[in-house]
N, CA, C, O and the ligand as a Tripos MOL2 file, in Angstrom:
@<TRIPOS>MOLECULE
protein
  269   267    68     0     0
PROTEIN
NO_CHARGES

@<TRIPOS>ATOM
      1 N          -4.5190   14.4120  -17.4300 N.3       1 MET1
      2 CA         -4.3730   12.9800  -17.0580 C.3       1 MET1
      3 C          -5.6550   12.5170  -16.2840 C.2       1 MET1
      4 O          -6.2400   13.2590  -15.4950 O.2       1 MET1
      5 N          -6.0250   11.3140  -16.5520 N.am      2 SER2
      6 CA         -7.1460   10.8030  -15.8270 C.3       2 SER2
      7 C          -6.7360   10.2010  -14.4380 C.2       2 SER2
      8 O          -5.5620   10.2010  -14.0660 O.2       2 SER2
      9 N          -7.6960    9.7230  -13.7410 N.am      3 GLY3
     10 CA         -7.4320    9.2320  -12.4210 C.3       3 GLY3
     11 C          -6.6440    7.9160  -12.4140 C.2       3 GLY3
     12 O          -6.4620    7.2770  -13.4510 O.2       3 GLY3
     13 N          -6.2020    7.5450  -11.2730 N.am      4 LEU4
     14 CA         -5.5270    6.2580  -11.1380 C.3       4 LEU4
     15 C          -6.5120    5.1320  -11.3110 C.2       4 LEU4
     16 O          -7.7260    5.2930  -11.1850 O.2       4 LEU4
     17 N          -5.9170    3.9430  -11.6170 N.am      5 ASP5
     18 CA         -6.7960    2.8270  -11.9760 C.3       5 ASP5
     19 C          -7.0790    1.9330  -10.6750 C.2       5 ASP5
     20 O          -6.5050    0.8580  -10.5070 O.2       5 ASP5
     21 N          -7.9430    2.4230   -9.8320 N.am      6 TYR6
     22 CA         -8.2270    1.6820   -8.6140 C.3       6 TYR6
     23 C          -9.1490    0.4920   -8.9530 C.2       6 TYR6
     24 O          -9.8350    0.5240   -9.9740 O.2       6 TYR6
     25 N          -9.1720   -0.5260   -8.1330 N.am      7 PRO7
     26 CA         -8.3750   -0.7650   -6.9560 C.3       7 PRO7
     27 C          -6.9840   -1.2770   -7.2110 C.2       7 PRO7
     28 O          -6.7050   -1.8430   -8.2680 O.2       7 PRO7
     29 N          -6.1380   -1.0870   -6.2790 N.am      8 PHE8
     30 CA         -4.7490   -1.6420   -6.3850 C.3       8 PHE8
     31 C          -4.6220   -2.8090   -5.4920 C.2       8 PHE8
     32 O          -5.1370   -2.7840   -4.3740 O.2       8 PHE8
     33 N          -3.9500   -3.8500   -5.9310 N.am      9 SER9
     34 CA         -3.7580   -4.9670   -5.0560 C.3       9 SER9
     35 C          -2.1370   -5.0440   -4.7660 C.2       9 SER9
     36 O          -1.3140   -4.8210   -5.6540 O.2       9 SER9
     37 N          -1.8200   -5.3500   -3.5570 N.am     10 PHE10
     38 CA         -0.4720   -5.4890   -3.1410 C.3      10 PHE10
     39 C          -0.2720   -6.8150   -2.5220 C.2      10 PHE10
     40 O          -1.1470   -7.3720   -1.8600 O.2      10 PHE10
     41 N           0.9310   -7.3220   -2.7590 N.am     11 GLU11
     42 CA          1.2740   -8.6960   -2.1200 C.3      11 GLU11
     43 C           2.5210   -8.6440   -1.2930 C.2      11 GLU11
     44 O           3.5190   -8.0790   -1.7430 O.2      11 GLU11
     45 N           2.5200   -9.2190   -0.0730 N.am     12 CYS12
     46 CA          3.7040   -9.3260    0.7320 C.3      12 CYS12
     47 C           4.6940  -10.1310    0.0900 C.2      12 CYS12
     48 O           4.3930  -11.2250   -0.3860 O.2      12 CYS12
     49 N           5.9990   -9.6090    0.0350 N.am     13 ASN13
     50 CA          7.0290  -10.3070   -0.6160 C.3      13 ASN13
     51 C           7.5720  -11.5110    0.1230 C.2      13 ASN13
     52 O           8.3120  -12.3370   -0.4130 O.2      13 ASN13
     53 N           7.1760  -11.5680    1.3540 N.am     14 ASN14
     54 CA          7.5970  -12.6120    2.2610 C.3      14 ASN14
     55 C           6.6540  -13.7730    2.4120 C.2      14 ASN14
     56 O           7.0540  -14.9290    2.2740 O.2      14 ASN14
     57 N           5.3960  -13.4720    2.6970 N.am     15 CYS15
     58 CA          4.3750  -14.5100    2.9870 C.3      15 CYS15
     59 C           3.2860  -14.6050    1.9220 C.2      15 CYS15
     60 O           2.4970  -15.5500    1.9310 O.2      15 CYS15
     61 N           3.2310  -13.6480    1.0150 N.am     16 GLY16
     62 CA          2.2360  -13.7350   -0.0380 C.3      16 GLY16
     63 C           0.9260  -13.1780    0.3990 C.2      16 GLY16
     64 O           0.0030  -13.2150   -0.4150 O.2      16 GLY16
     65 N           0.7240  -12.6690    1.5720 N.am     17 ARG17
     66 CA         -0.5020  -12.0370    1.9540 C.3      17 ARG17
     67 C          -0.8340  -10.8430    1.1200 C.2      17 ARG17
     68 O           0.0440  -10.0600    0.7590 O.2      17 ARG17
     69 N          -2.1600  -10.6880    0.7940 N.am     18 GLU18
     70 CA         -2.5240   -9.6110   -0.0780 C.3      18 GLU18
     71 C          -3.4480   -8.6090    0.5270 C.2      18 GLU18
     72 O          -4.2270   -8.9620    1.4110 O.2      18 GLU18
     73 N          -3.4070   -7.4000    0.1080 N.am     19 THR19
     74 CA         -4.2500   -6.3230    0.6160 C.3      19 THR19
     75 C          -4.6330   -5.4930   -0.6260 C.2      19 THR19
     76 O          -3.8590   -5.3330   -1.5700 O.2      19 THR19
     77 N          -5.8650   -4.9790   -0.5670 N.am     20 THR20
     78 CA         -6.3690   -4.1770   -1.7190 C.3      20 THR20
     79 C          -6.7580   -2.7880   -1.2490 C.2      20 THR20
     80 O          -7.4600   -2.6060   -0.2540 O.2      20 THR20
     81 N          -6.2730   -1.8190   -2.0060 N.am     21 VAL21
     82 CA         -6.6060   -0.3910   -1.7140 C.3      21 VAL21
     83 C          -7.5220    0.0610   -2.7990 C.2      21 VAL21
     84 O          -7.2180    0.0120   -3.9910 O.2      21 VAL21
     85 N          -8.7720    0.5480   -2.2880 N.am     22 THR22
     86 CA         -9.7580    1.1190   -3.2060 C.3      22 THR22
     87 C          -9.6060    2.6210   -3.2370 C.2      22 THR22
     88 O          -8.8220    3.1760   -2.4680 O.2      22 THR22
     89 N         -10.3450    3.3000   -4.1160 N.am     23 ARG23
     90 CA        -10.2950    4.6880   -4.1920 C.3      23 ARG23
     91 C         -10.9150    5.2750   -2.9060 C.2      23 ARG23
     92 O         -10.4560    6.3280   -2.4620 O.2      23 ARG23
     93 N         -11.9110    4.6620   -2.3010 N.am     24 ASP24
     94 CA        -12.4940    5.1640   -1.1440 C.3      24 ASP24
     95 C         -11.4760    5.0110    0.0550 C.2      24 ASP24
     96 O         -11.3850    5.9160    0.8840 O.2      24 ASP24
     97 N         -10.7210    3.8810    0.1440 N.am     25 ASP25
     98 CA         -9.6640    3.7960    1.1070 C.3      25 ASP25
     99 C          -8.7140    4.9870    1.0290 C.2      25 ASP25
    100 O          -8.3770    5.6440    2.0150 O.2      25 ASP25
    101 N          -8.3200    5.2080   -0.1850 N.am     26 ALA26
    102 CA         -7.2990    6.3670   -0.4040 C.3      26 ALA26
    103 C          -7.8550    7.6930   -0.0330 C.2      26 ALA26
    104 O          -7.1910    8.5250    0.5850 O.2      26 ALA26
    105 N          -9.1450    7.8900   -0.4370 N.am     27 ARG27
    106 CA         -9.7510    9.1420   -0.0580 C.3      27 ARG27
    107 C          -9.7790    9.3590    1.4780 C.2      27 ARG27
    108 O          -9.6640   10.4680    2.0000 O.2      27 ARG27
    109 N          -9.9300    8.2870    2.0970 N.am     28 GLY28
    110 CA        -10.0640    8.3900    3.6460 C.3      28 GLY28
    111 C          -8.7320    8.8310    4.3100 C.2      28 GLY28
    112 O          -8.7270    9.3430    5.4300 O.2      28 GLY28
    113 N          -7.5950    8.6170    3.5840 N.am     29 TYR29
    114 CA         -6.3430    8.8860    4.1940 C.3      29 TYR29
    115 C          -5.5800   10.0320    3.5340 C.2      29 TYR29
    116 O          -4.6370   10.5910    4.0930 O.2      29 TYR29
    117 N          -6.0030   10.3390    2.3850 N.am     30 TYR30
    118 CA         -5.1480   11.2760    1.6070 C.3      30 TYR30
    119 C          -6.1830   12.1920    0.8490 C.2      30 TYR30
    120 O          -7.2030   11.7360    0.3320 O.2      30 TYR30
    121 N          -5.8340   13.5120    0.8280 N.am     31 PRO31
    122 CA         -6.7450   14.4300    0.3130 C.3      31 PRO31
    123 C          -7.0150   14.2560   -1.2430 C.2      31 PRO31
    124 O          -8.1100   14.5220   -1.7380 O.2      31 PRO31
    125 N          -5.9710   13.8060   -1.9480 N.am     32 ASP32
    126 CA         -6.1570   13.6120   -3.3920 C.3      32 ASP32
    127 C          -5.9390   12.0870   -3.7360 C.2      32 ASP32
    128 O          -4.7950   11.6430   -3.8310 O.2      32 ASP32
    129 N          -6.9830   11.3400   -3.9090 N.am     33 PRO33
    130 CA         -6.7840    9.8830   -4.1610 C.3      33 PRO33
    131 C          -6.1270    9.6370   -5.5310 C.2      33 PRO33
    132 O          -5.6950    8.5180   -5.8070 O.2      33 PRO33
    133 N          -6.0490   10.6320   -6.3610 N.am     34 ASP34
    134 CA         -5.3520   10.3440   -7.7000 C.3      34 ASP34
    135 C          -3.9360   10.6570   -7.6290 C.2      34 ASP34
    136 O          -3.2470   10.5450   -8.6430 O.2      34 ASP34
    137 N          -3.4140   11.0580   -6.4720 N.am     35 SER35
    138 CA         -1.9770   11.2730   -6.2930 C.3      35 SER35
    139 C          -1.2110    9.9260   -6.2310 C.2      35 SER35
    140 O          -1.7080    9.0100   -5.5760 O.2      35 SER35
    141 N          -0.1060    9.7640   -6.8330 N.am     36 PRO36
    142 CA          0.5800    8.5030   -6.8900 C.3      36 PRO36
    143 C           1.0010    8.1290   -5.4180 C.2      36 PRO36
    144 O           1.3110    6.9680   -5.1530 O.2      36 PRO36
    145 N           1.0090    9.0490   -4.5320 N.am     37 ASN37
    146 CA          1.3050    8.7460   -3.1450 C.3      37 ASN37
    147 C           0.1590    8.2260   -2.3600 C.2      37 ASN37
    148 O           0.3840    7.7060   -1.2670 O.2      37 ASN37
    149 N          -1.0570    8.3190   -2.8220 N.am     38 ALA38
    150 CA         -2.2230    7.9510   -1.9890 C.3      38 ALA38
    151 C          -2.2130    6.5370   -1.6790 C.2      38 ALA38
    152 O          -2.4680    6.2000   -0.5230 O.2      38 ALA38
    153 N          -1.9360    5.6170   -2.6080 N.am     39 ALA39
    154 CA         -2.0270    4.1510   -2.1820 C.3      39 ALA39
    155 C          -0.9370    3.8180   -1.1530 C.2      39 ALA39
    156 O          -1.1350    2.9930   -0.2610 O.2      39 ALA39
    157 N           0.2060    4.4750   -1.3010 N.am     40 ARG40
    158 CA          1.2520    4.1440   -0.4420 C.3      40 ARG40
    159 C           0.9480    4.6410    1.0600 C.2      40 ARG40
    160 O           1.2690    3.9930    2.0560 O.2      40 ARG40
    161 N           0.3190    5.8160    1.0810 N.am     41 VAL41
    162 CA         -0.0980    6.2870    2.3990 C.3      41 VAL41
    163 C          -1.0360    5.3140    3.1320 C.2      41 VAL41
    164 O          -0.9150    5.0810    4.3350 O.2      41 VAL41
    165 N          -2.0270    4.7290    2.3090 N.am     42 VAL42
    166 CA         -2.9300    3.7940    2.8760 C.3      42 VAL42
    167 C          -2.2620    2.5730    3.3610 C.2      42 VAL42
    168 O          -2.6380    2.0280    4.3990 O.2      42 VAL42
    169 N          -1.2610    2.1110    2.6330 N.am     43 LEU43
    170 CA         -0.4720    0.9250    3.0180 C.3      43 LEU43
    171 C           0.2740    1.1690    4.3260 C.2      43 LEU43
    172 O           0.3120    0.3180    5.2150 O.2      43 LEU43
    173 N           0.8620    2.3540    4.4100 N.am     44 GLU44
    174 CA          1.6010    2.7430    5.6430 C.3      44 GLU44
    175 C           0.5710    2.7650    6.8730 C.2      44 GLU44
    176 O           0.8970    2.3180    7.9730 O.2      44 GLU44
    177 N          -0.6040    3.2740    6.6330 N.am     45 GLN45
    178 CA         -1.5870    3.3330    7.7700 C.3      45 GLN45
    179 C          -1.9500    1.9320    8.1480 C.2      45 GLN45
    180 O          -2.2810    1.7140    9.3130 O.2      45 GLN45
    181 N          -1.9190    1.0040    7.3100 N.am     46 ARG46
    182 CA         -2.2250   -0.4510    7.5850 C.3      46 ARG46
    183 C          -1.0000   -1.1570    8.1970 C.2      46 ARG46
    184 O          -1.1220   -2.3040    8.6260 O.2      46 ARG46
    185 N           0.1000   -0.5460    8.2470 N.am     47 GLY47
    186 CA          1.2070   -1.1230    8.8360 C.3      47 GLY47
    187 C           2.2200   -1.9220    7.8000 C.2      47 GLY47
    188 O           3.1640   -2.6120    8.1840 O.2      47 GLY47
    189 N           1.8800   -1.7200    6.5150 N.am     48 TRP48
    190 CA          2.6800   -2.2910    5.5180 C.3      48 TRP48
    191 C           3.9330   -1.4380    5.3250 C.2      48 TRP48
    192 O           3.8760   -0.2110    5.3900 O.2      48 TRP48
    193 N           5.0570   -2.0990    5.0870 N.am     49 LYS49
    194 CA          6.2710   -1.3260    4.9370 C.3      49 LYS49
    195 C           6.9820   -1.6790    3.5970 C.2      49 LYS49
    196 O           7.0260   -2.8230    3.1450 O.2      49 LYS49
    197 N           7.5050   -0.6400    3.0370 N.am     50 GLN50
    198 CA          8.2080   -0.8320    1.7820 C.3      50 GLN50
    199 C           9.6880   -1.3150    2.1430 C.2      50 GLN50
    200 O          10.3230   -0.8800    3.1040 O.2      50 GLN50
    201 N          10.1180   -2.2100    1.3000 N.am     51 GLY51
    202 CA         11.4100   -2.7630    1.5520 C.3      51 GLY51
    203 C          12.5380   -1.9300    0.8950 C.2      51 GLY51
    204 O          12.3420   -0.7800    0.5030 O.2      51 GLY51
    205 N          13.6830   -2.5410    0.7970 N.am     52 GLU52
    206 CA         14.8650   -1.9490    0.2780 C.3      52 GLU52
    207 C          14.6490   -1.4370   -1.1870 C.2      52 GLU52
    208 O          15.1360   -0.3820   -1.5930 O.2      52 GLU52
    209 N          13.8980   -2.2500   -1.9210 N.am     53 PHE53
    210 CA         13.6990   -1.8810   -3.3150 C.3      53 PHE53
    211 C          12.2350   -1.3410   -3.5190 C.2      53 PHE53
    212 O          11.3370   -1.7030   -2.7590 O.2      53 PHE53
    213 N          12.0290   -0.5430   -4.4690 N.am     54 GLU54
    214 CA         10.8680    0.0950   -4.6950 C.3      54 GLU54
    215 C           9.6060   -0.7980   -4.7510 C.2      54 GLU54
    216 O           8.5360   -0.3850   -4.3050 O.2      54 GLU54
    217 N           9.7350   -1.9900   -5.2850 N.am     55 LYS55
    218 CA          8.5930   -2.8670   -5.4780 C.3      55 LYS55
    219 C           8.5300   -3.9370   -4.3690 C.2      55 LYS55
    220 O           7.7260   -4.8650   -4.4610 O.2      55 LYS55
    221 N           9.3160   -3.8250   -3.3860 N.am     56 THR56
    222 CA          9.3450   -4.8140   -2.3310 C.3      56 THR56
    223 C           8.3600   -4.3130   -1.2280 C.2      56 THR56
    224 O           8.4760   -3.1690   -0.7890 O.2      56 THR56
    225 N           7.4170   -5.1370   -0.7910 N.am     57 LEU57
    226 CA          6.5110   -4.7520    0.2860 C.3      57 LEU57
    227 C           6.3590   -5.9220    1.2910 C.2      57 LEU57
    228 O           6.4190   -7.1020    0.9450 O.2      57 LEU57
    229 N           6.1680   -5.5220    2.5000 N.am     58 PHE58
    230 CA          6.0190   -6.4930    3.6160 C.3      58 PHE58
    231 C           4.7570   -6.1680    4.3540 C.2      58 PHE58
    232 O           4.4800   -5.0040    4.6410 O.2      58 PHE58
    233 N           3.9910   -7.1770    4.6650 N.am     59 CYS59
    234 CA          2.7700   -7.0020    5.5070 C.3      59 CYS59
    235 C           3.2370   -6.6850    6.9560 C.2      59 CYS59
    236 O           4.4130   -6.7970    7.3030 O.2      59 CYS59
    237 N           2.2180   -6.2760    7.7870 N.am     60 PRO60
    238 CA          2.6290   -5.8840    9.1780 C.3      60 PRO60
    239 C           3.2880   -6.9350    9.9320 C.2      60 PRO60
    240 O           4.2180   -6.6330   10.6790 O.2      60 PRO60
    241 N           2.8930   -8.1690    9.8080 N.am     61 ALA61
    242 CA          3.5320   -9.2960   10.5160 C.3      61 ALA61
    243 C           5.0160   -9.4730   10.0150 C.2      61 ALA61
    244 O           5.9260   -9.6430   10.8250 O.2      61 ALA61
    245 N           5.2190   -9.4300    8.7450 N.am     62 CYS62
    246 CA          6.6140   -9.6680    8.2670 C.3      62 CYS62
    247 C           7.4400   -8.4140    8.4630 C.2      62 CYS62
    248 O           8.6380   -8.5270    8.7200 O.2      62 CYS62
    249 N           6.8790   -7.2460    8.3580 N.am     63 ALA63
    250 CA          7.6630   -6.0260    8.6310 C.3      63 ALA63
    251 C           8.0060   -5.9720   10.0760 C.2      63 ALA63
    252 O           9.1370   -5.5640   10.3410 O.2      63 ALA63
    253 N           7.2540   -6.3020   11.0200 N.am     64 GLY64
    254 CA          7.6240   -6.3010   12.3750 C.3      64 GLY64
    255 C           8.6540   -7.2650   12.7270 C.2      64 GLY64
    256 O           9.4900   -7.0210   13.5970 O.2      64 GLY64
    257 N           8.6110   -8.4760   11.9990 N.am     65 ARG65
    258 CA          9.6470   -9.5190   12.2980 C.3      65 ARG65
    259 C          11.0890   -9.0330   11.8920 C.2      65 ARG65
    260 O          12.1060   -9.4570   12.4420 O.2      65 ARG65
    261 N          11.0820   -8.1280   10.9040 N.am     66 LYS66
    262 CA         12.3760   -7.7610   10.4120 C.3      66 LYS66
    263 C          13.1360   -6.7930   11.3900 C.2      66 LYS66
    264 O          14.3620   -6.6840   11.3600 O.2      66 LYS66
    265 N          12.3800   -6.1400   12.2070 N.am     67 ASN67
    266 CA         13.0110   -5.2380   13.1740 C.3      67 ASN67
    267 C          13.2880   -5.9110   14.4220 C.2      67 ASN67
    268 O          13.8190   -5.3000   15.3490 O.2      67 ASN67
    269 ZN          3.9120  -11.0880    5.0750 Zn       68 ZN68
@<TRIPOS>BOND
     1     1     2 1
     2     2     3 1
     3     3     4 2
     4     3     5 am
     5     5     6 1
     6     6     7 1
     7     7     8 2
     8     7     9 am
     9     9    10 1
    10    10    11 1
    11    11    12 2
    12    11    13 am
    13    13    14 1
    14    14    15 1
    15    15    16 2
    16    15    17 am
    17    17    18 1
    18    18    19 1
    19    19    20 2
    20    19    21 am
    21    21    22 1
    22    22    23 1
    23    23    24 2
    24    23    25 am
    25    25    26 1
    26    26    27 1
    27    27    28 2
    28    27    29 am
    29    29    30 1
    30    30    31 1
    31    31    32 2
    32    31    33 am
    33    33    34 1
    34    34    35 1
    35    35    36 2
    36    35    37 am
    37    37    38 1
    38    38    39 1
    39    39    40 2
    40    39    41 am
    41    41    42 1
    42    42    43 1
    43    43    44 2
    44    43    45 am
    45    45    46 1
    46    46    47 1
    47    47    48 2
    48    47    49 am
    49    49    50 1
    50    50    51 1
    51    51    52 2
    52    51    53 am
    53    53    54 1
    54    54    55 1
    55    55    56 2
    56    55    57 am
    57    57    58 1
    58    58    59 1
    59    59    60 2
    60    59    61 am
    61    61    62 1
    62    62    63 1
    63    63    64 2
    64    63    65 am
    65    65    66 1
    66    66    67 1
    67    67    68 2
    68    67    69 am
    69    69    70 1
    70    70    71 1
    71    71    72 2
    72    71    73 am
    73    73    74 1
    74    74    75 1
    75    75    76 2
    76    75    77 am
    77    77    78 1
    78    78    79 1
    79    79    80 2
    80    79    81 am
    81    81    82 1
    82    82    83 1
    83    83    84 2
    84    83    85 am
    85    85    86 1
    86    86    87 1
    87    87    88 2
    88    87    89 am
    89    89    90 1
    90    90    91 1
    91    91    92 2
    92    91    93 am
    93    93    94 1
    94    94    95 1
    95    95    96 2
    96    95    97 am
    97    97    98 1
    98    98    99 1
    99    99   100 2
   100    99   101 am
   101   101   102 1
   102   102   103 1
   103   103   104 2
   104   103   105 am
   105   105   106 1
   106   106   107 1
   107   107   108 2
   108   107   109 am
   109   109   110 1
   110   110   111 1
   111   111   112 2
   112   111   113 am
   113   113   114 1
   114   114   115 1
   115   115   116 2
   116   115   117 am
   117   117   118 1
   118   118   119 1
   119   119   120 2
   120   119   121 am
   121   121   122 1
   122   122   123 1
   123   123   124 2
   124   123   125 am
   125   125   126 1
   126   126   127 1
   127   127   128 2
   128   127   129 am
   129   129   130 1
   130   130   131 1
   131   131   132 2
   132   131   133 am
   133   133   134 1
   134   134   135 1
   135   135   136 2
   136   135   137 am
   137   137   138 1
   138   138   139 1
   139   139   140 2
   140   139   141 am
   141   141   142 1
   142   142   143 1
   143   143   144 2
   144   143   145 am
   145   145   146 1
   146   146   147 1
   147   147   148 2
   148   147   149 am
   149   149   150 1
   150   150   151 1
   151   151   152 2
   152   151   153 am
   153   153   154 1
   154   154   155 1
   155   155   156 2
   156   155   157 am
   157   157   158 1
   158   158   159 1
   159   159   160 2
   160   159   161 am
   161   161   162 1
   162   162   163 1
   163   163   164 2
   164   163   165 am
   165   165   166 1
   166   166   167 1
   167   167   168 2
   168   167   169 am
   169   169   170 1
   170   170   171 1
   171   171   172 2
   172   171   173 am
   173   173   174 1
   174   174   175 1
   175   175   176 2
   176   175   177 am
   177   177   178 1
   178   178   179 1
   179   179   180 2
   180   179   181 am
   181   181   182 1
   182   182   183 1
   183   183   184 2
   184   183   185 am
   185   185   186 1
   186   186   187 1
   187   187   188 2
   188   187   189 am
   189   189   190 1
   190   190   191 1
   191   191   192 2
   192   191   193 am
   193   193   194 1
   194   194   195 1
   195   195   196 2
   196   195   197 am
   197   197   198 1
   198   198   199 1
   199   199   200 2
   200   199   201 am
   201   201   202 1
   202   202   203 1
   203   203   204 2
   204   203   205 am
   205   205   206 1
   206   206   207 1
   207   207   208 2
   208   207   209 am
   209   209   210 1
   210   210   211 1
   211   211   212 2
   212   211   213 am
   213   213   214 1
   214   214   215 1
   215   215   216 2
   216   215   217 am
   217   217   218 1
   218   218   219 1
   219   219   220 2
   220   219   221 am
   221   221   222 1
   222   222   223 1
   223   223   224 2
   224   223   225 am
   225   225   226 1
   226   226   227 1
   227   227   228 2
   228   227   229 am
   229   229   230 1
   230   230   231 1
   231   231   232 2
   232   231   233 am
   233   233   234 1
   234   234   235 1
   235   235   236 2
   236   235   237 am
   237   237   238 1
   238   238   239 1
   239   239   240 2
   240   239   241 am
   241   241   242 1
   242   242   243 1
   243   243   244 2
   244   243   245 am
   245   245   246 1
   246   246   247 1
   247   247   248 2
   248   247   249 am
   249   249   250 1
   250   250   251 1
   251   251   252 2
   252   251   253 am
   253   253   254 1
   254   254   255 1
   255   255   256 2
   256   255   257 am
   257   257   258 1
   258   258   259 1
   259   259   260 2
   260   259   261 am
   261   261   262 1
   262   262   263 1
   263   263   264 2
   264   263   265 am
   265   265   266 1
   266   266   267 1
   267   267   268 2
@<TRIPOS>SUBSTRUCTURE
     1 MET1         2 RESIDUE 1 A MET
     2 SER2         6 RESIDUE 1 A SER
     3 GLY3        10 RESIDUE 1 A GLY
     4 LEU4        14 RESIDUE 1 A LEU
     5 ASP5        18 RESIDUE 1 A ASP
     6 TYR6        22 RESIDUE 1 A TYR
     7 PRO7        26 RESIDUE 1 A PRO
     8 PHE8        30 RESIDUE 1 A PHE
     9 SER9        34 RESIDUE 1 A SER
    10 PHE10       38 RESIDUE 1 A PHE
    11 GLU11       42 RESIDUE 1 A GLU
    12 CYS12       46 RESIDUE 1 A CYS
    13 ASN13       50 RESIDUE 1 A ASN
    14 ASN14       54 RESIDUE 1 A ASN
    15 CYS15       58 RESIDUE 1 A CYS
    16 GLY16       62 RESIDUE 1 A GLY
    17 ARG17       66 RESIDUE 1 A ARG
    18 GLU18       70 RESIDUE 1 A GLU
    19 THR19       74 RESIDUE 1 A THR
    20 THR20       78 RESIDUE 1 A THR
    21 VAL21       82 RESIDUE 1 A VAL
    22 THR22       86 RESIDUE 1 A THR
    23 ARG23       90 RESIDUE 1 A ARG
    24 ASP24       94 RESIDUE 1 A ASP
    25 ASP25       98 RESIDUE 1 A ASP
    26 ALA26      102 RESIDUE 1 A ALA
    27 ARG27      106 RESIDUE 1 A ARG
    28 GLY28      110 RESIDUE 1 A GLY
    29 TYR29      114 RESIDUE 1 A TYR
    30 TYR30      118 RESIDUE 1 A TYR
    31 PRO31      122 RESIDUE 1 A PRO
    32 ASP32      126 RESIDUE 1 A ASP
    33 PRO33      130 RESIDUE 1 A PRO
    34 ASP34      134 RESIDUE 1 A ASP
    35 SER35      138 RESIDUE 1 A SER
    36 PRO36      142 RESIDUE 1 A PRO
    37 ASN37      146 RESIDUE 1 A ASN
    38 ALA38      150 RESIDUE 1 A ALA
    39 ALA39      154 RESIDUE 1 A ALA
    40 ARG40      158 RESIDUE 1 A ARG
    41 VAL41      162 RESIDUE 1 A VAL
    42 VAL42      166 RESIDUE 1 A VAL
    43 LEU43      170 RESIDUE 1 A LEU
    44 GLU44      174 RESIDUE 1 A GLU
    45 GLN45      178 RESIDUE 1 A GLN
    46 ARG46      182 RESIDUE 1 A ARG
    47 GLY47      186 RESIDUE 1 A GLY
    48 TRP48      190 RESIDUE 1 A TRP
    49 LYS49      194 RESIDUE 1 A LYS
    50 GLN50      198 RESIDUE 1 A GLN
    51 GLY51      202 RESIDUE 1 A GLY
    52 GLU52      206 RESIDUE 1 A GLU
    53 PHE53      210 RESIDUE 1 A PHE
    54 GLU54      214 RESIDUE 1 A GLU
    55 LYS55      218 RESIDUE 1 A LYS
    56 THR56      222 RESIDUE 1 A THR
    57 LEU57      226 RESIDUE 1 A LEU
    58 PHE58      230 RESIDUE 1 A PHE
    59 CYS59      234 RESIDUE 1 A CYS
    60 PRO60      238 RESIDUE 1 A PRO
    61 ALA61      242 RESIDUE 1 A ALA
    62 CYS62      246 RESIDUE 1 A CYS
    63 ALA63      250 RESIDUE 1 A ALA
    64 GLY64      254 RESIDUE 1 A GLY
    65 ARG65      258 RESIDUE 1 A ARG
    66 LYS66      262 RESIDUE 1 A LYS
    67 ASN67      266 RESIDUE 1 A ASN
    68 ZN68       269 GROUP 0 **** ****
């Protein structure tokens, strides 16, 4: 299998804010940037949180408001 198709863009399901994860970002936080987990780890480091459903994401501001 070839590597993942970086960069990935993610959008907050609440406010529409966007964040982009590049291969370099992933490499900084995760030993293998081609792992499916790599982008998720970068998002967690940035304070983004996954919602109840797999494709639901909230930016730090919206994730904090929910708690
Ligand atoms: Zn948001």
